[in-house]
N, CA, C and O atoms as a MOPAC input file, in Angstrom:
PM7 MOZYME 1SCF
protein

 N     -3.88400 1   -11.05700 1   -18.45900 1
 C     -2.78600 1   -11.94600 1   -18.44600 1
 C     -2.98400 1   -12.72700 1   -17.29800 1
 O     -3.28600 1   -12.14200 1   -16.25700 1
 N     -2.85600 1   -14.06300 1   -17.30900 1
 C     -2.86800 1   -14.99300 1   -16.14900 1
 C     -1.58800 1   -15.65500 1   -15.71500 1
 O     -0.85000 1   -16.24500 1   -16.50300 1
 N     -1.33500 1   -15.51600 1   -14.28900 1
 C      0.11500 1   -15.87700 1   -13.86000 1
 C     -0.14700 1   -16.96200 1   -12.80300 1
 O     -0.74000 1   -16.63400 1   -11.77500 1
 N      0.21100 1   -18.09300 1   -12.96500 1
 C      0.11600 1   -19.10500 1   -12.09900 1
 C      0.99200 1   -20.38500 1   -12.32200 1
 O      1.00300 1   -20.89800 1   -13.44100 1
 N      1.67800 1   -20.88300 1   -11.36400 1
 C      2.61400 1   -21.86400 1   -11.66000 1
 C      1.97300 1   -23.20900 1   -11.79800 1
 O      2.61100 1   -24.07400 1   -12.39800 1
 N      0.67100 1   -23.52000 1   -11.26700 1
 C      0.05200 1   -24.67300 1   -11.50500 1
 C     -0.64400 1   -24.84500 1   -12.77000 1
 O     -1.59600 1   -24.15200 1   -13.12800 1
 N     -0.12100 1   -25.81100 1   -13.44000 1
 C     -0.74600 1   -25.90800 1   -14.87300 1
 C     -2.13900 1   -26.39500 1   -14.88000 1
 O     -2.87600 1   -26.05100 1   -15.80500 1
 N     -2.55000 1   -27.12300 1   -13.98700 1
 C     -4.02500 1   -27.63100 1   -14.03300 1
 C     -4.99400 1   -26.27500 1   -13.68100 1
 O     -6.01600 1   -26.00600 1   -14.31300 1
 N     -4.50400 1   -25.53600 1   -12.62900 1
 C     -5.29500 1   -24.31800 1   -12.34700 1
 C     -5.16800 1   -23.48000 1   -13.48300 1
 O     -6.23700 1   -23.08600 1   -13.95000 1
 N     -4.14100 1   -23.11300 1   -14.03600 1
 C     -4.15200 1   -22.30000 1   -15.20500 1
 C     -5.06300 1   -22.66900 1   -16.31200 1
 O     -5.83900 1   -21.83900 1   -16.78600 1
 N     -4.99300 1   -23.91500 1   -16.74900 1
 C     -5.69600 1   -24.49200 1   -17.69000 1
 C     -7.26700 1   -24.30900 1   -17.46600 1
 O     -8.01200 1   -23.78100 1   -18.29200 1
 N     -7.62100 1   -24.77000 1   -16.35300 1
 C     -9.09700 1   -24.38900 1   -15.82000 1
 C     -9.46300 1   -23.13700 1   -15.76900 1
 O    -10.64500 1   -22.95400 1   -16.05900 1
 N     -8.80400 1   -22.14100 1   -15.47800 1
 C     -9.00500 1   -20.73500 1   -15.31600 1
 C     -9.10400 1   -20.19400 1   -16.74900 1
 O    -10.02300 1   -19.45200 1   -17.09500 1
 N     -8.21200 1   -20.55900 1   -17.49100 1
 C     -8.23400 1   -20.09000 1   -18.89800 1
 C     -9.38400 1   -20.71800 1   -19.68200 1
 O     -9.89100 1   -20.06300 1   -20.59300 1
 N     -9.79700 1   -21.84500 1   -19.41600 1
 C    -11.03400 1   -22.38500 1   -20.09200 1
 C    -12.39400 1   -21.69800 1   -19.57300 1
 O    -13.39500 1   -21.65700 1   -20.28900 1
 N    -12.35900 1   -21.21700 1   -18.40900 1
 C    -13.46200 1   -20.49400 1   -17.75000 1
 C    -13.63900 1   -19.15600 1   -18.27400 1
 O    -14.72200 1   -18.67900 1   -18.61500 1
 N    -12.37800 1   -18.50900 1   -18.32500 1
 C    -12.41700 1   -17.17900 1   -19.00900 1
 C    -12.90900 1   -17.08800 1   -20.38200 1
 O    -13.49300 1   -16.11000 1   -20.84800 1
 N    -12.62700 1   -18.20200 1   -21.01600 1
 C    -12.99700 1   -18.30300 1   -22.47000 1
 C    -14.58700 1   -18.19700 1   -22.69100 1
 O    -15.15800 1   -17.79800 1   -23.70600 1
 N    -15.09200 1   -18.59800 1   -21.63400 1
 C    -16.68000 1   -18.66700 1   -21.69000 1
 C    -17.32000 1   -17.39700 1   -21.13700 1
 O    -18.54400 1   -17.27100 1   -21.14200 1
 N    -16.45400 1   -16.39700 1   -20.63000 1
 C    -16.97400 1   -15.37000 1   -20.37900 1
 C    -16.92700 1   -14.18800 1   -21.25900 1
 O    -15.87000 1   -13.56300 1   -21.34100 1
 N    -18.04100 1   -13.79100 1   -21.97200 1
 C    -18.05500 1   -12.77400 1   -22.94500 1
 C    -17.53000 1   -11.43800 1   -22.49200 1
 O    -17.08100 1   -10.68300 1   -23.35400 1
 N    -17.53900 1   -11.02900 1   -21.10100 1
 C    -16.90400 1    -9.76400 1   -20.92800 1
 C    -15.39500 1    -9.83100 1   -20.55800 1
 O    -14.79200 1    -8.84600 1   -20.13200 1
 N    -14.84900 1   -10.98800 1   -20.73600 1
 C    -13.28000 1   -11.10600 1   -20.41600 1
 C    -12.69000 1   -11.64900 1   -21.69000 1
 O    -13.20600 1   -12.49200 1   -22.42400 1
 N    -11.50400 1   -11.02800 1   -21.85100 1
 C    -10.67400 1   -11.77300 1   -23.01500 1
 C     -9.10300 1   -11.94500 1   -22.25100 1
 O     -8.64000 1   -11.20300 1   -21.38400 1
 N     -8.53900 1   -13.00400 1   -22.78400 1
 C     -7.34700 1   -13.40500 1   -22.08100 1
 C     -6.15300 1   -12.89400 1   -23.17300 1
 O     -6.20100 1   -13.20800 1   -24.36200 1
 N     -5.28400 1   -12.22200 1   -22.70400 1
 C     -4.24500 1   -11.79200 1   -23.58300 1
 C     -3.07200 1   -12.96000 1   -23.58000 1
 O     -2.35900 1   -13.14900 1   -24.56600 1
 N     -2.98200 1   -13.56000 1   -22.61500 1
 C     -1.94000 1   -14.58700 1   -22.53400 1
 C     -1.86800 1   -15.30800 1   -21.09300 1
 O     -2.72100 1   -15.11600 1   -20.22700 1
 N     -0.84100 1   -16.09600 1   -20.94400 1
 C     -0.71000 1   -16.76000 1   -19.57800 1
 C      0.83900 1   -16.98400 1   -19.40300 1
 O      1.66400 1   -16.98800 1   -20.31600 1
 N      1.06000 1   -17.15300 1   -18.18500 1
 C      2.61500 1   -17.23300 1   -17.83500 1
 C      2.58500 1   -18.15400 1   -16.58100 1
 O      1.65600 1   -18.10100 1   -15.77500 1
 N      3.71600 1   -19.06100 1   -16.44300 1
 C      3.76900 1   -19.88300 1   -15.26700 1
 C      4.68800 1   -19.41900 1   -14.20000 1
 O      4.92400 1   -20.13600 1   -13.22700 1
 N      5.20600 1   -18.26000 1   -14.34800 1
 C      6.21600 1   -17.78100 1   -13.31300 1
 C      6.27400 1   -16.26600 1   -13.37400 1
 O      5.91600 1   -15.59800 1   -14.34400 1
 N      6.77300 1   -15.78500 1   -12.20500 1
 C      6.97400 1   -14.10400 1   -12.21200 1
 C      7.68700 1   -13.58400 1   -13.28600 1
 O      7.30700 1   -12.60900 1   -13.93400 1
 N      8.98300 1   -14.37400 1   -13.54700 1
 C      9.63500 1   -13.93800 1   -14.66000 1
 C      8.95000 1   -13.96800 1   -15.92800 1
 O      9.10700 1   -12.97700 1   -16.64100 1
 N      8.23500 1   -14.88800 1   -16.34500 1
 C      7.49200 1   -15.01200 1   -17.40200 1
 C      6.41100 1   -13.74500 1   -17.62000 1
 O      6.29400 1   -13.03600 1   -18.62000 1
 N      5.74300 1   -13.69600 1   -16.50000 1
 C      4.67200 1   -12.68200 1   -16.30900 1
 C      5.33700 1   -11.13900 1   -16.64200 1
 O      4.71600 1   -10.34800 1   -17.35200 1
 N      6.40500 1   -10.86700 1   -16.16700 1
 C      7.13800 1    -9.66400 1   -16.58100 1
 C      7.28200 1    -9.45400 1   -17.99900 1
 O      6.93700 1    -8.41400 1   -18.56000 1
 N      7.81300 1   -10.48500 1   -18.59200 1
 C      8.07400 1   -10.53100 1   -20.01300 1
 C      6.90800 1   -10.39000 1   -20.89900 1
 O      6.81800 1    -9.54900 1   -21.79300 1
 N      5.97500 1   -11.31300 1   -20.57600 1
 C      4.69200 1   -11.28600 1   -21.22800 1
 C      3.95100 1    -9.82600 1   -21.12300 1
 O      3.38800 1    -9.27600 1   -22.06900 1
 N      4.05600 1    -9.32200 1   -19.83900 1
 C      3.23700 1    -7.91300 1   -19.71900 1
 C      3.86700 1    -6.88100 1   -20.65200 1
 O      3.18100 1    -6.06800 1   -21.27200 1
 N      5.33800 1    -6.95000 1   -20.73500 1
 C      5.97100 1    -5.93600 1   -21.55800 1
 C      5.65900 1    -6.20600 1   -23.02200 1
 O      5.68400 1    -5.22600 1   -23.76700 1
 N      5.37800 1    -7.35200 1   -23.52200 1
 C      5.15100 1    -7.75500 1   -24.88200 1
 C      3.60600 1    -7.59700 1   -25.27600 1
 O      3.24400 1    -7.22800 1   -26.39300 1
 N      2.80700 1    -7.89500 1   -24.30800 1
 C      1.27800 1    -8.05200 1   -24.61100 1
 C      0.63200 1    -6.70500 1   -24.12100 1
 O     -0.43400 1    -6.37500 1   -24.64100 1
 N      1.15100 1    -5.96800 1   -23.23600 1
 C      0.43900 1    -4.86400 1   -22.43300 1
 C     -0.88000 1    -5.07400 1   -22.10500 1
 O     -1.70400 1    -4.30000 1   -22.59200 1
 N     -1.28600 1    -6.03800 1   -21.31700 1
 C     -2.60400 1    -6.43700 1   -20.78600 1
 C     -3.02100 1    -5.27600 1   -19.86600 1
 O     -2.20800 1    -4.53600 1   -19.31200 1
 N     -4.28100 1    -5.18600 1   -19.75700 1
 C     -4.96500 1    -4.15000 1   -18.97600 1
 C     -4.77400 1    -4.62000 1   -17.47000 1
 O     -4.48200 1    -3.81800 1   -16.58300 1
 N     -4.96100 1    -5.99300 1   -17.24300 1
 C     -5.06000 1    -6.46400 1   -15.73200 1
 C     -4.12400 1    -7.84300 1   -15.92500 1
 O     -4.06800 1    -8.51900 1   -16.95300 1
 N     -3.52100 1    -8.04600 1   -14.87500 1
 C     -2.65300 1    -9.25500 1   -14.74700 1
 C     -3.16600 1    -9.96100 1   -13.40400 1
 O     -3.07800 1    -9.42700 1   -12.29800 1
 N     -3.62100 1   -11.01600 1   -13.59800 1
 C     -4.21700 1   -12.04200 1   -12.47800 1
 C     -2.87200 1   -12.67500 1   -11.91900 1
 O     -2.24300 1   -13.43300 1   -12.65700 1
 N     -2.40000 1   -12.38700 1   -10.61500 1
 C     -1.04400 1   -13.21000 1   -10.15200 1
 C     -1.26500 1   -14.12300 1    -8.88200 1
 O     -1.82000 1   -13.67600 1    -7.87800 1
 N     -0.86700 1   -15.24700 1    -8.95900 1
 C     -0.99500 1   -16.15300 1    -7.92800 1
 C      0.07900 1   -15.78100 1    -6.76500 1
 O      1.26100 1   -15.53900 1    -7.01000 1
 N     -0.37800 1   -15.77000 1    -5.72900 1
 C      0.72000 1   -15.42900 1    -4.53000 1
 C      1.98400 1   -16.25600 1    -4.54100 1
 O      3.12100 1   -15.81400 1    -4.70600 1
 N      1.59100 1   -17.67900 1    -4.31800 1
 C      2.69600 1   -18.55500 1    -4.13300 1
 C      3.20600 1   -19.10600 1    -5.41600 1
 O      2.42800 1   -19.79500 1    -6.07600 1
 N      4.36900 1   -18.90000 1    -5.84200 1
 C      5.04800 1   -19.28900 1    -6.89300 1
 C      6.54200 1   -19.50300 1    -6.57100 1
 O      7.05900 1   -18.82300 1    -5.68500 1
 N      7.29100 1   -20.46700 1    -7.28900 1
 C      8.66500 1   -20.48000 1    -7.13700 1
 C      9.31400 1   -19.41200 1    -7.64800 1
 O      8.68900 1   -18.68700 1    -8.42200 1
 N     10.49100 1   -19.15100 1    -7.36500 1
 C     11.34000 1   -17.95700 1    -7.93600 1
 C     10.73400 1   -16.67600 1    -7.36400 1
 O     10.75400 1   -16.41600 1    -6.16100 1
 N     10.16700 1   -15.85600 1    -8.34400 1
 C      9.51600 1   -14.65500 1    -7.93900 1
 C      8.32300 1   -14.92700 1    -7.30800 1
 O      7.63900 1   -15.66500 1    -8.01700 1
 N      7.74900 1   -14.61600 1    -6.18700 1
 C      6.59000 1   -15.02400 1    -5.55300 1
 C      5.59600 1   -13.91600 1    -6.18800 1
 O      6.06900 1   -13.02300 1    -6.89100 1
 N      4.25100 1   -13.99100 1    -5.93300 1
 C      3.48300 1   -13.22400 1    -6.49200 1
 C      3.52700 1   -11.58700 1    -5.96800 1
 O      3.12500 1   -10.64700 1    -6.65300 1
 N      4.12900 1   -11.46900 1    -4.55100 1
 C      4.27600 1   -10.14600 1    -4.05900 1
 C      5.27600 1    -9.46500 1    -4.85600 1
 O      5.05800 1    -8.36300 1    -5.35800 1
 N      6.44900 1   -10.13900 1    -4.99500 1
 C      7.56200 1    -9.58500 1    -5.69900 1
 C      7.19400 1    -9.27800 1    -7.23100 1
 O      7.59900 1    -8.24800 1    -7.77100 1
 N      6.41600 1   -10.20900 1    -7.89300 1
 C      6.13400 1   -10.01100 1    -9.34800 1
 C      5.21700 1    -8.96400 1    -9.37200 1
 O      5.27900 1    -8.23900 1   -10.36500 1
 N      4.29600 1    -8.67800 1    -8.44100 1
 C      3.47500 1    -7.45700 1    -8.52800 1
 C      4.20100 1    -6.35400 1    -8.39400 1
 O      3.91800 1    -5.46400 1    -9.19600 1
 N      5.23900 1    -6.08100 1    -7.46400 1
 C      5.95400 1    -4.88700 1    -7.26400 1
 C      6.59400 1    -4.57400 1    -8.54200 1
 O      6.58500 1    -3.44200 1    -9.02400 1
 N      7.21900 1    -5.71700 1    -9.15200 1
 C      7.89400 1    -5.36800 1   -10.58400 1
 C      6.92700 1    -5.03000 1   -11.51400 1
 O      7.18000 1    -4.08400 1   -12.26000 1
 N      5.80900 1    -5.64200 1   -11.63000 1
 C      4.84800 1    -5.14100 1   -12.73400 1
 C      4.45300 1    -3.79300 1   -12.56400 1
 O      4.25900 1    -3.08700 1   -13.55300 1
 N      4.30000 1    -3.32300 1   -11.30700 1
 C      3.70200 1    -1.96800 1   -10.95900 1
 C      4.86600 1    -1.05100 1   -11.05300 1
 O      4.59100 1     0.14400 1   -10.94300 1
 N      5.94800 1    -1.32600 1   -11.20900 1
 C      7.13600 1    -0.46200 1   -11.44100 1
 C      7.46600 1    -0.34900 1   -13.15300 1
 O      8.32300 1     0.38500 1   -13.64300 1
 N      6.68100 1    -1.14500 1   -13.80300 1
 C      7.00800 1    -0.94800 1   -15.20600 1
 C      6.26200 1     0.48600 1   -15.69600 1
 O      5.27500 1     1.01500 1   -15.18200 1
 N      7.01600 1     0.92300 1   -16.80300 1
 C      6.26400 1     2.19000 1   -17.39800 1
 C      4.87000 1     2.00100 1   -17.95000 1
 O      4.08800 1     2.95200 1   -17.92400 1
 N      4.47900 1     0.71700 1   -18.49500 1
 C      3.34300 1     0.50300 1   -18.78100 1
 C      2.48500 1    -0.42900 1   -17.82200 1
 O      1.86600 1    -1.40500 1   -18.24700 1
 N      2.50300 1    -0.04900 1   -16.52300 1
 C      2.00500 1    -0.77700 1   -15.28700 1
 C      0.65800 1    -1.16400 1   -15.58900 1
 O     -0.09300 1    -0.22200 1   -15.84200 1
 N      0.18100 1    -2.27800 1   -15.62500 1
 C     -1.19700 1    -2.92100 1   -15.62800 1
 C     -1.81500 1    -2.77500 1   -14.20800 1
 O     -1.14400 1    -2.48500 1   -13.21800 1
 N     -3.12400 1    -2.99500 1   -14.19800 1
 C     -3.74500 1    -3.35400 1   -12.81900 1
 C     -3.45200 1    -4.71500 1   -12.57000 1
 O     -3.40900 1    -5.52500 1   -13.49600 1
 N     -3.22300 1    -5.06600 1   -11.26400 1
 C     -2.88400 1    -6.45900 1   -10.79100 1
 C     -3.91900 1    -6.70200 1    -9.85600 1
 O     -4.31000 1    -5.89300 1    -9.01400 1
 N     -4.44100 1    -8.10600 1   -10.07800 1
 C     -5.21600 1    -8.61400 1    -9.00000 1
 C     -4.63800 1    -9.84800 1    -8.65900 1
 O     -4.28900 1   -10.66800 1    -9.50800 1
 N     -4.52000 1   -10.01700 1    -7.40900 1
 C     -3.63800 1   -11.14200 1    -6.74500 1
 C     -4.77500 1   -12.11700 1    -6.31200 1
 O     -5.89000 1   -11.73200 1    -5.96000 1
 N     -4.35600 1   -13.49800 1    -6.37700 1
 C     -5.23800 1   -14.59800 1    -5.94700 1
 C     -4.39900 1   -15.59800 1    -5.38100 1
 O     -3.25300 1   -15.82400 1    -5.76900 1
 N     -5.05100 1   -16.26200 1    -4.35300 1
 C     -4.59500 1   -17.38800 1    -3.63500 1
 C     -5.69300 1   -18.14300 1    -2.85300 1
 O     -6.73500 1   -17.58600 1    -2.50800 1
 N     -5.41300 1   -19.43300 1    -2.59000 1
 C     -6.22000 1   -20.01900 1    -1.54000 1
 C     -5.97200 1   -19.70800 1    -0.13900 1
 O     -6.68800 1   -20.06300 1     0.79800 1
 N     -4.80900 1   -18.95900 1    -0.05800 1
 C     -4.35500 1   -18.51400 1     1.22400 1
 C     -5.11700 1   -17.11200 1     1.55800 1
 O     -4.48100 1   -16.06000 1     1.48200 1
 N     -6.28100 1   -17.11800 1     1.87300 1
 C     -7.02900 1   -15.91600 1     1.84800 1
 C     -7.23800 1   -15.55900 1     3.33200 1
 O     -8.20500 1   -15.87000 1     4.02700 1
 N     -6.08200 1   -14.80300 1     3.70900 1
 C     -6.05800 1   -14.55200 1     5.10300 1
 C     -5.75600 1   -12.89400 1     5.24700 1
 O     -5.39100 1   -12.22800 1     4.27800 1
 N     -5.93400 1   -12.39500 1     6.42900 1
 C     -5.75900 1   -10.88100 1     6.55100 1
 C     -4.34300 1   -10.59000 1     6.19200 1
 O     -4.13600 1    -9.58900 1     5.50600 1
 N     -3.29100 1   -11.36900 1     6.58500 1
 C     -1.93500 1   -11.05100 1     6.21800 1
 C     -1.71200 1   -11.19000 1     4.73000 1
 O     -1.00500 1   -10.38000 1     4.13200 1
 N     -2.18600 1   -12.00200 1     4.24200 1
 C     -2.03600 1   -12.21600 1     2.67600 1
 C     -2.49000 1   -10.91400 1     2.04000 1
 O     -1.75600 1   -10.32300 1     1.24800 1
 N     -3.79400 1   -10.42100 1     2.40700 1
 C     -4.28300 1    -9.30800 1     1.68900 1
 C     -3.50500 1    -8.00400 1     1.96600 1
 O     -3.30300 1    -7.12000 1     1.13400 1
 N     -3.07800 1    -8.00700 1     3.31500 1
 C     -2.25600 1    -6.79800 1     3.66300 1
 C     -0.97300 1    -6.72400 1     2.77600 1
 O     -0.62200 1    -5.66600 1     2.25300 1
 N     -0.17000 1    -8.10300 1     2.60500 1
 C      1.00000 1    -8.15200 1     1.88100 1
 C      0.79900 1    -7.67500 1     0.31300 1
 O      1.64100 1    -7.07800 1    -0.35800 1
 N     -0.59700 1    -8.10500 1    -0.13400 1
 C     -0.87800 1    -7.75000 1    -1.47800 1
 C     -0.93900 1    -6.34200 1    -1.60900 1
 O     -0.30800 1    -5.73900 1    -2.47600 1
 N     -1.77000 1    -5.73000 1    -0.67500 1
 C     -1.76700 1    -4.22600 1    -0.70900 1
 C     -0.52400 1    -3.63300 1    -0.59600 1
 O     -0.33100 1    -2.67400 1    -1.34400 1
 N      0.39200 1    -3.97100 1     0.17200 1
 C      1.73800 1    -3.58300 1     0.27000 1
 C      2.68200 1    -3.58200 1    -0.88100 1
 O      3.56600 1    -2.75700 1    -1.11100 1
 N      2.32400 1    -4.73300 1    -1.63200 1
 C      3.13400 1    -5.03400 1    -2.87700 1
 C      2.64100 1    -4.22100 1    -4.01700 1
 O      3.32500 1    -4.15700 1    -5.03900 1
 N      1.39800 1    -3.53600 1    -3.91700 1
 C      0.88100 1    -2.49900 1    -4.86900 1
 C     -0.33800 1    -3.31700 1    -5.75200 1
 O     -0.65600 1    -2.88400 1    -6.85900 1
 N     -0.90000 1    -4.35600 1    -5.26300 1
 C     -1.91300 1    -5.03400 1    -6.08700 1
 C     -3.32500 1    -4.10100 1    -5.80100 1
 O     -3.72100 1    -3.61600 1    -4.74100 1
 N     -3.86900 1    -4.05200 1    -7.04800 1
 C     -5.15500 1    -3.29600 1    -7.09000 1
 C     -6.16500 1    -4.00100 1    -6.42600 1
 O     -7.08000 1    -3.33400 1    -5.94200 1
 N     -6.18000 1    -5.28800 1    -6.30000 1
 C     -7.32700 1    -6.24000 1    -5.65600 1
 C     -6.67700 1    -7.53500 1    -5.37300 1
 O     -5.59500 1    -7.90300 1    -5.82900 1
 N     -7.57100 1    -8.28600 1    -4.45100 1
 C     -7.18100 1    -9.69600 1    -4.19200 1
 C     -8.52700 1   -10.19000 1    -4.30400 1
 O     -9.55300 1    -9.59200 1    -3.98200 1
 N     -8.40800 1   -11.43300 1    -4.83300 1
 C     -9.59000 1   -12.48000 1    -4.92700 1
 C     -9.08500 1   -13.82100 1    -4.40500 1
 O     -7.98200 1   -14.23200 1    -4.76600 1
 N     -9.88000 1   -14.53800 1    -3.54000 1
 C     -9.63400 1   -15.67700 1    -3.17600 1
 C     -9.75100 1   -16.64500 1    -4.46000 1
 O    -10.63100 1   -16.41000 1    -5.28900 1
 N     -8.82600 1   -17.78700 1    -4.64000 1
 C     -9.20900 1   -18.50900 1    -5.65400 1
 C    -10.53300 1   -19.34600 1    -5.56500 1
 O    -11.14300 1   -19.78500 1    -6.54000 1
 N    -10.88100 1   -19.49700 1    -4.26700 1
 C    -12.11700 1   -20.12000 1    -4.07700 1
 C    -13.38100 1   -19.40500 1    -4.53400 1
 O    -14.42500 1   -20.01300 1    -4.77100 1
 N    -13.24300 1   -18.11900 1    -4.64400 1
 C    -14.20800 1   -17.21300 1    -5.11900 1
 C    -14.01500 1   -16.76500 1    -6.52700 1
 O    -14.83300 1   -15.95500 1    -6.96400 1
 N    -13.13900 1   -17.13600 1    -7.22900 1
 C    -12.70600 1   -16.69300 1    -8.44900 1
 C    -13.87200 1   -16.56400 1    -9.48500 1
 O    -14.15900 1   -15.48100 1    -9.99500 1
 N    -14.49700 1   -17.68000 1    -9.75400 1
 C    -15.46700 1   -17.80800 1   -10.81100 1
 C    -16.79000 1   -16.81500 1   -10.41700 1
 O    -17.51000 1   -16.30600 1   -11.27600 1
 N    -16.93900 1   -16.66600 1    -9.20500 1
 C    -18.02500 1   -15.60500 1    -8.70200 1
 C    -17.68400 1   -14.34700 1    -8.75300 1
 O    -18.53800 1   -13.56200 1    -9.16400 1
 N    -16.53300 1   -13.89800 1    -8.40600 1
 C    -16.02700 1   -12.53500 1    -8.18000 1
 C    -15.16400 1   -11.86200 1    -9.32100 1
 O    -15.18500 1   -10.63800 1    -9.45200 1
 N    -14.41300 1   -12.66100 1   -10.13500 1
 C    -13.39300 1   -12.12200 1   -10.97700 1
 C    -13.98500 1   -11.12800 1   -11.96500 1
 O    -13.35700 1   -10.09300 1   -12.19000 1
 N    -15.11900 1   -11.35400 1   -12.55700 1
 C    -15.74300 1   -10.41000 1   -13.48800 1
 C    -15.79000 1    -9.03800 1   -12.85300 1
 O    -15.15800 1    -8.09200 1   -13.32500 1
 N    -16.50000 1    -8.95200 1   -11.84700 1
 C    -16.90600 1    -7.72900 1   -11.04500 1
 C    -15.66000 1    -7.06100 1   -10.58700 1
 O    -15.57200 1    -5.83300 1   -10.59900 1
 N    -14.61600 1    -7.89300 1   -10.15300 1
 C    -13.34800 1    -7.06300 1    -9.58400 1
 C    -12.48900 1    -6.68100 1   -10.74300 1
 O    -11.84500 1    -5.63700 1   -10.64000 1
 N    -12.39900 1    -7.35700 1   -11.78100 1
 C    -11.79700 1    -6.77500 1   -12.99800 1
 C    -12.50700 1    -5.32200 1   -13.43800 1
 O    -11.88200 1    -4.27400 1   -13.60100 1
 N    -13.74400 1    -5.46900 1   -13.57100 1
 C    -14.34900 1    -4.26800 1   -13.83700 1
 C    -14.14700 1    -3.15400 1   -12.89000 1
 O    -14.06200 1    -1.98900 1   -13.27900 1
 N    -14.06600 1    -3.51300 1   -11.60700 1
 C    -13.74900 1    -2.27100 1   -10.70700 1
 C    -12.36600 1    -1.70500 1   -10.90700 1
 O    -12.11900 1    -0.49900 1   -10.87900 1
 N    -11.42500 1    -2.72100 1   -11.12300 1
 C     -9.90400 1    -2.31100 1   -11.14600 1
 C     -9.71800 1    -1.59800 1   -12.38600 1
 O     -8.89700 1    -0.68000 1   -12.38200 1
 N    -10.42100 1    -1.90000 1   -13.57500 1
 C    -10.33100 1    -1.40800 1   -14.82500 1
 C    -10.91300 1     0.07100 1   -14.84400 1
 O    -10.38900 1     0.91800 1   -15.56700 1
 N    -11.95800 1     0.35600 1   -14.07400 1
 C    -12.64300 1     1.46600 1   -13.81200 1
 C    -12.01200 1     2.37300 1   -12.61300 1
 O    -12.50300 1     3.45700 1   -12.29800 1
 N    -10.97700 1     1.86200 1   -12.04100 1
 C    -10.38900 1     2.56200 1   -10.69500 1
 C    -11.55100 1     2.79000 1    -9.77700 1
 O    -11.73100 1     3.87300 1    -9.22100 1
 N    -12.24600 1     1.87300 1    -9.64400 1
 C    -13.51000 1     1.94000 1    -8.59000 1
 C    -13.32000 1     0.94400 1    -7.52500 1
 O    -14.14600 1     0.07800 1    -7.23400 1
 N    -12.02700 1     1.14700 1    -6.89000 1
 C    -11.78700 1     0.01900 1    -5.98900 1
 C    -10.89300 1     0.39200 1    -4.76700 1
 O    -10.22500 1     1.42600 1    -4.76700 1
 N    -10.90500 1    -0.44700 1    -3.77200 1
 C     -9.92400 1    -0.43900 1    -2.68700 1
 C     -9.42400 1    -1.90000 1    -2.77300 1
 O     -9.97300 1    -2.66000 1    -3.57000 1
 N     -8.56300 1    -2.26300 1    -2.10900 1
 C     -8.14200 1    -3.65500 1    -2.15800 1
 C     -9.28000 1    -4.41600 1    -1.72100 1
 O     -9.80500 1    -4.28500 1    -0.61600 1
 N     -9.72300 1    -5.38000 1    -2.80200 1
 C    -10.88400 1    -6.22700 1    -2.67200 1
 C    -10.52100 1    -7.39000 1    -2.10900 1
 O    -11.36100 1    -8.26600 1    -1.90400 1

């Protein structure tokens, strides 16, 4: 499940994921609230969550996703790739963090790592 409030980023990322034979998209959401609803309906293995969103930000969305009885793995993403952002992602319960600038290079391997529980916060 892809969660990002930026329609252009979401569309481009969905198009890129569609070209990756090892990845399948269950759905997308434009907000934290939509992400929680979609996660409960679709039961994705992994939720890719943007850090900066109006309403529920990515950190609060991650906390709520991880509190679900069907808790998915969560990969947080942002162009704000700082030590503080990564620390807050870890505190929120994220399984990994990927800079949006590195998404196409690293997402496949990061998802593989979190699905196989072979990770620290990346």
